[in-house]
Steps between C-alpha positions, in 0.01 A plus 500: 500500500332814378506519121655157449327164484685168479338158461691173471398149397739209541711316751569713806828686466739549791782736593755291308288548187497873573881506525529309171254729327664818630844382391372394156329839450824669609694307233229573240512877558861503379396358163282643222130453571353205314825306476585187691673556830812284516683418820736234631324291763792505745522882503122528536490255792790679667317834476195357676718352774516138378781271388526343156433141607270264310221530759499882476474482119199269540340738752567794266340309211194423716467866595531617138236242406257636762567856380434390142186299578315753718272759344507856631266788433631846586282806466648845546315807378381441144740209446409135563759227447400134494776247450778310670771643724747318273395413144740206467847380591760259369798356685794349315585207728856488375600866523241582771409819316138612533291687243201668658237690303263756650201668342609853407216644710612329822855633460361848426306491828837497677677762287590852606326623814231232507709228664586428861855544623574220744804500722634170371756448781229549762279251319777240476562531874138387554545179296272221614276722714173519305312768695796743531571451128137573414495809722826621344358465148167655598635805682776555244224565248367796699637853483420523872349260747146555619305322773333170414317256723652166594198331342559681170870403494400141583262493204749657258798282586308173465619365832385150585520593869130512591553603865501879486678520836800298379501682163515831688792368710682391183433838347654678800811276486 
């Protein structure tokens, strides 16, 4: 988008990873910048619409690992951040408490008026529907919607649907 450049290297992230990252950033904003973000796994999973079963903890750990491993470069104005979406995380297997650490700069990108306000209940209602979730996240980051071509949306969302006709039909649905 105009004035902002984002490049990413790493395993492809999905909408579940986005939900995990958004919720982790939300928890981090309530704590002093630069400190570890602590949260109980069960409460975190519940807030992203999951149960606290063993499989969901494993999926959460896999997502946090992808968010830690990938390298992001964000350029906005005179500022250029290169680092990880999550610096590191620890899970106590007994208490199921997580400690997540973010680079101060990544948290600051989402402070004050620079962050996107998502309608979380709307997003949760779209659970499991990749394209609607992506569209929700994308258009929630705009002050107002403006016309974009189907081809441009196809490129941005990373759809594996190569048939433009069926992608367009999915987009309309």
